[in-house]
C-alpha positions in Angstrom: 9.1 14.7 6.7 6.9 13.4 3.9 3.2 13.7 3.5 1.3 10.8 2.0 -2.1 11.0 0.3 -4.0 7.8 -0.8 -6.6 7.7 -3.5 -8.5 5.1 -5.6 -10.6 3.4 -3.0 -14.3 2.7 -3.6 -17.2 0.2 -3.5 -16.9 -2.7 -5.9 -18.3 -6.1 -6.4 -16.4 -9.3 -5.7 -14.0 -10.2 -8.5 -13.5 -6.6 -9.5 -10.3 -4.6 -9.7 -9.1 -1.4 -8.1 -5.8 0.5 -8.3 -4.8 2.5 -5.2 -2.4 5.4 -5.5 -0.3 7.1 -2.8 1.2 10.4 -3.7 4.2 11.6 -1.7 5.1 15.2 -1.1 8.9 14.8 -1.2 11.2 14.8 -4.2 13.4 12.4 -2.2 10.7 9.7 -2.6 13.3 7.3 -3.9 15.0 7.3 -0.4 11.8 5.8 1.1 10.9 2.2 1.3 7.1 2.0 1.0 4.3 -0.3 2.2 0.6 -0.8 2.1 -1.4 -1.8 5.2 -5.1 -2.3 5.8 -7.4 -2.2 8.8 -10.8 -3.8 8.8 -13.5 -2.8 11.4 -12.7 -4.4 14.7 -9.4 -5.8 13.6 -5.7 -4.9 14.0 -3.9 -3.1 11.2 -2.2 -5.7 9.0 0.5 -5.7 6.4 -0.5 -6.1 2.8 2.5 -5.4 0.6 5.9 -3.6 0.6 8.4 -2.4 -1.9 12.0 -1.3 -1.6 13.3 2.1 -2.5 14.2 1.2 -6.1 11.4 -1.3 -6.6 13.6 -4.3 -7.0 12.3 -6.0 -3.9 8.7 -6.7 -3.0 6.9 -8.6 -0.3 3.2 -9.6 0.1 1.1 -11.1 2.8 0.0 -14.6 1.8 -3.7 -13.7 1.4 -3.0 -11.3 -1.5 -0.2 -13.1 -3.4 -1.2 -13.5 -7.0 -4.0 -11.0 -6.8 -2.3 -7.7 -5.7 0.8 -6.0 -7.2 2.7 -3.2 -5.5 4.7 -0.9 -7.7 6.2 2.6 -7.6 7.1 5.4 -10.0 9.9 7.4 -8.4 9.7 10.0 -11.2 6.1 10.7 -10.1 6.6 10.3 -6.3 3.8 7.8 -6.4 3.2 4.3 -5.0 0.6 2.0 -6.4 -1.4 -1.1 -5.4 -3.1 -2.9 -8.2 -5.8 -5.1 -6.7 -7.4 -7.8 -8.8 -9.9 -10.5 -7.9 -11.1 -8.6 -4.9 -12.9 -10.5 -2.2 -15.3 -9.3 0.6 -12.5 -10.1 3.1 -10.4 -7.4 1.4 -12.8 -4.8 2.7 -10.8 -2.3 4.9 -9.2 1.1 5.1 -5.9 0.9 3.2 -3.0 3.0 4.3 0.3 3.7 2.6 3.4 4.1 4.7 7.0 5.3 4.2 10.3 4.4 5.8 13.3 6.6 5.3 16.2 4.1 4.8 19.6 3.8 3.2 19.0 0.1 2.7 17.2 -1.8 -0.1 14.6 -3.7 1.8 10.8 -4.3 1.7 9.5 -4.0 5.2 6.5 -5.8 6.6 6.2 -4.5 10.1 4.2 -1.4 10.8 6.6 -0.3 13.5 9.3 0.0 10.8 7.5 2.8 9.1 7.9 6.5 9.9 5.1 8.2 8.0 1.5 7.2 7.3 -1.3 8.5 5.0 -4.9 9.0 6.1 -6.2 6.0 4.4 -8.7 5.2 1.6 -11.7 2.9 2.1 -12.1 -0.2 0.0 -15.4 -2.0 0.2 -16.0 -5.3 -1.7 -19.6 -6.5 -1.8 -20.4 -10.2 -2.3 
């Protein structure tokens, strides 16, 4: 089992940047594919970005392509989400998720993930 703790959220103005981090408890972090999801008030949780175990594959939802970058540092057991050009519609609770896998894939479905963090709030004002 792996524990995930997100950090880096906050209240920013439109156009600003934030970097979210997700610290994992396991030294076997490199065996997990990772993802970021978000949930806005009154909406379903949605996929944001995903990265393979080694970081060689990434995937993004269309609305964040060109603005957000997912990355990972397996030596630090940490996942990142660099968010630039933030918009009010990016306001949500952001969750990181982990999937224990032997394959090199970037997974976009929430059902494919085994472990979830508690979330960090991102609020973007107009």
